[in-house]
C-alpha positions in Angstrom: 17.5 -10.6 34.7 14.1 -11.1 33.1 13.7 -12.6 29.7 13.1 -10.3 26.7 11.9 -11.6 23.4 10.9 -9.0 20.8 9.3 -9.9 17.5 9.3 -7.1 14.9 7.2 -7.7 11.8 5.4 -6.1 8.9 5.4 -6.0 5.2 8.7 -5.4 3.3 10.4 -2.0 3.2 8.7 -0.8 6.4 11.8 -0.1 8.4 11.8 -3.3 10.5 15.6 -4.0 10.1 16.7 -0.5 11.0 14.4 -0.4 14.0 15.6 -3.9 15.1 19.3 -2.9 14.9 18.6 0.2 17.0 16.5 -1.7 19.6 19.1 -4.5 19.8 21.9 -2.0 20.5 19.7 -0.1 23.1 18.7 -3.3 24.9 21.8 -5.3 24.4 19.9 -8.2 22.9 20.9 -10.7 20.1 19.3 -9.9 16.8 18.2 -12.4 14.2 17.1 -11.3 10.7 14.7 -14.0 9.8 15.3 -13.3 6.1 18.8 -14.9 6.6 17.0 -18.1 7.6 14.7 -17.9 4.7 16.9 -16.8 1.8 20.0 -18.4 0.5 22.4 -17.0 -2.2 20.6 -16.4 -5.5 17.4 -15.8 -3.7 16.7 -19.5 -3.3 14.2 -20.1 -0.6 15.1 -22.5 2.2 13.1 -25.7 2.5 10.4 -25.8 5.2 12.4 -28.3 7.2 15.7 -26.3 7.0 13.9 -23.1 7.9 12.1 -24.7 10.9 15.3 -26.4 12.1 16.8 -22.9 12.6 13.6 -21.0 13.6 12.4 -23.3 16.4 15.5 -23.2 18.6 15.7 -19.4 18.1 12.2 -18.8 19.5 12.9 -21.3 22.3 15.6 -19.0 23.6 15.1 -16.6 26.5 16.5 -13.3 25.0 16.2 -12.2 21.4 14.9 -9.8 18.8 13.7 -11.6 15.7 13.0 -9.2 12.9 11.1 -10.0 9.7 8.4 -12.3 8.5 9.9 -15.6 7.4 7.4 -18.4 6.6 3.8 -17.6 7.4 3.2 -20.6 9.6 6.2 -19.6 11.8 4.8 -16.2 12.7 2.1 -17.2 15.2 4.4 -19.4 17.4 7.0 -16.6 17.3 4.5 -14.0 18.4 3.0 -16.2 21.1 6.6 -16.8 22.5 7.5 -13.0 22.4 7.2 -10.7 25.4 6.8 -7.7 23.0 5.5 -7.6 19.5 6.2 -4.5 17.4 4.0 -4.6 14.3 4.7 -2.1 11.5 1.5 -1.9 9.6 1.5 1.1 7.3 -0.7 1.7 4.2 0.7 -0.3 1.3 1.9 2.7 -0.7 4.3 3.6 2.1 5.8 0.2 2.0 6.2 0.5 -1.8 7.8 3.9 -1.5 10.3 2.8 1.2 11.1 -0.5 -0.6 11.8 1.4 -3.8 14.1 3.8 -2.0 16.0 0.8 -0.5 16.1 -0.9 -4.0 17.7 2.3 -5.5 20.3 2.4 -2.7 21.2 -1.3 -3.2 21.4 -0.9 -7.0 23.8 2.0 -6.4 25.9 -0.1 -4.0 25.1 2.3 -1.1 22.8 0.0 1.0 24.7 -0.7 4.2 22.6 -3.7 5.3 21.3 -5.7 2.3 18.3 -7.9 2.7 19.3 -11.3 4.1 22.9 -10.2 3.8 22.7 -11.0 0.1 24.8 -8.7 -2.1 22.6 -9.2 -5.1 19.3 -7.3 -5.0 16.0 -9.0 -5.6 14.5 -7.8 -8.8 12.3 -4.7 -8.5 9.4 -6.6 -10.1 9.7 -9.5 -7.7 9.9 -7.1 -4.7 6.8 -5.2 -5.8 4.9 -8.5 -6.4 5.9 -9.7 -3.0 4.7 -6.5 -1.3 1.3 -6.8 -3.0 0.9 -10.5 -2.4 1.9 -10.1 1.3 -0.7 -7.4 1.8 -3.4 -9.4 0.1 -2.7 -12.9 1.2 -0.7 -12.7 4.5 -1.6 -9.5 6.3 -5.1 -10.6 7.3 -3.7 -13.6 9.0 -0.8 -11.7 10.6 -3.2 -9.0 11.9 -5.2 -11.8 13.5 -2.0 -13.3 15.0 -1.1 -9.9 16.4 -4.6 -9.5 17.9 -4.3 -13.0 19.4 -0.9 -12.1 21.0 -2.4 -8.9 22.5 -5.4 -10.9 23.8 -3.0 -13.3 25.5 -1.4 -10.4 27.4 1.7 -9.9 25.3 2.7 -6.3 24.9 1.9 -5.1 21.4 3.1 -1.9 19.7 1.4 -1.0 16.4 3.2 1.5 14.1 1.0 2.8 11.3 3.0 5.5 9.6 6.5 6.7 8.8 6.1 9.5 11.3 5.1 7.1 14.0 8.0 4.8 13.1 10.5 7.8 13.3 9.0 9.0 16.6 9.3 5.5 18.1 12.9 5.2 16.9 13.7 8.6 18.5 12.4 7.5 21.8 14.9 4.6 21.7 17.7 7.2 21.8 
């Protein structure tokens, strides 16, 4: 059996987790939500050392789906170790819209898979600030990392809209 290492990333609220769960089931691959490495109860961020102690062995494995962003300096090594990168890169307002919908569901107690497995939602203000800061400060670097992975011969799928995301998900079955 050949190795399969799939990295799914993009800004918050873009459907990464839902897609990752579908893909993990379809391909029978172990799934890691990187937010579970990053966030501890009360939305306390893991130290760099604690995060890296969990992240490094994961990406060294032969078969995985790792979904999410994590710490910025961990993204490039993850992408270069992947056999397939799925990059959800929609316009920012779509991420805001989808994240707001998720926030409402979590506030109502109807979110089946809370972020990082944490029952308490992140504040809406913090979520929106994170979306904005990620787009402004992280996405240029991440787009360059994805381009580097593609140039290295790693399969890259770019998803730029909700319609494209839904179509991709439908093709998974």
